[in-house]
N, C-alpha and C positions, 0 to 999 in steps of 0.2 A: 392624880397620877402625873408625875412629871414627864414633860416631853423627852423623847429619846433623841431627837435631832433638832438642829436649828431650823430646818424646813418645817418640822412639826410645831415648833415654837411659833413660827409665823402664821401657820394655819389657826392656832389658837388665838393669836392676836386678832386676825381677821374675823374670827368667830365671836369676838367681843371680850376676851380676857385682857386685862390691863397689861400693857407692854412691860412695865417694870416687874410685875408679877411673873408673867410668862418667861421673861429673860432670866430672871433669878432662878426659877425652877430649872431652866435649861442649863445654867451655869452649875448647879448642883449636880446634875447628870454628868456634864462634861468633867468637872473636878473629881467626881467619885469614880470615873472610868480609869481603870488601872493601867492600861497601856497606851502608847502613842498611837498605835494602829486603831485601837477602839476609839480614842478621842477623835482621830481623823474621820472615822466613820460617822461621828456625830455632826460633822460639818460638810460631808461629800455632797448630799443632795441640795440643790439650789433652792433656797426658799422662794416661794411664789411672790411676784411683785404685788405690793399692796396698793399702789397708786399714791401712796405717801412718800415723796421723795426722800424725806428724813429717814423714815423706817427702812426703806430700800437701800440707802447708802449705809445705814447703821449695820445691816446684815453683813455687808462686805467688810466693814471695819471690824466687827466681832470676829469673823472667820480669820481674817488676816492676823489680828492681835493675838487671838488664842493660838494660832498656828505658830507664830514667831515666839510667843512667851514659852510655849511648851515644846519647842523645837520639834514639831511634827515633821514627818517625812516629806510632806508637801503641804501646800495651801490650795484648796480648790480653785480652779481657774475662773469659775463663775464670780468670785469675790472681786476680780479685777475688771469686770465688764463696765462700760461707761455708765450704766444706770446705777451702779453702786458708788457713784461719786456725786457731790453736790456741786452746782455752779456758784452758789453764794454761801457764805459762812453760816454755820448753825452753832451758836453757843448753847449748851444743853442745860445750863443753870436756870432755875426759876428766878434767880436774883438778876435783874437786868440793870447793871450799872457799868460804867466804864471800867472801873477797877476789876470787877469780876470777869468781864470780857477779856481784859488784858491777862489776868491770871490764867484763865482757861486757854487762851491763845498760846501762851508759852509753856503751859504744863501738859498739854495734850500729847499722848503717844503719837509717833509718826504715822501709825496705821490709821488713826483717826484724823489727824491734822491734814494728811495728804488728800483726804476726802472732804475737807472744809468742815469737819466736825471737831468742835473744840469742847473738851471735857476735862475732867479732873485727871491727875497723874496716873491713877490706877482705876480706870473706869469700871472694870469688871470684877472688882474686889468682892470676894465672899469669905466667910469663915473657913470654908473648905478648900480654898484655892490651892494650897499646898506650896505656893510660891514663898520664898524667903524674902523678907523686906531688903531692899537694896541699901 
């Protein structure tokens, strides 16, 4: 069963579900929710802190990114608390090379880069996203 909220997603991650799997399942829930208010409801509850600074910052980036991409009525304030930002850069690729780090640094959406998270141009891409390619 897919998680209904981002907070529930993080509970699943802390219980041992692989982060990529749990986040993909949440994104399916988010993308299949038909209204902006319903999508905002999936982000309202603050995910519990995991103790992993990368995951904790990622939650803020996910909430802000989805809120902006889908023009939600608001973005939950918890996404902007200091624990949702990293002090040092995190390049999310498993390929650790100067070229890949440079690519990620310049391609990362602002919602991720502002948190020192450097990832691909469309980091939450799923077949069901409903967004039109730019």
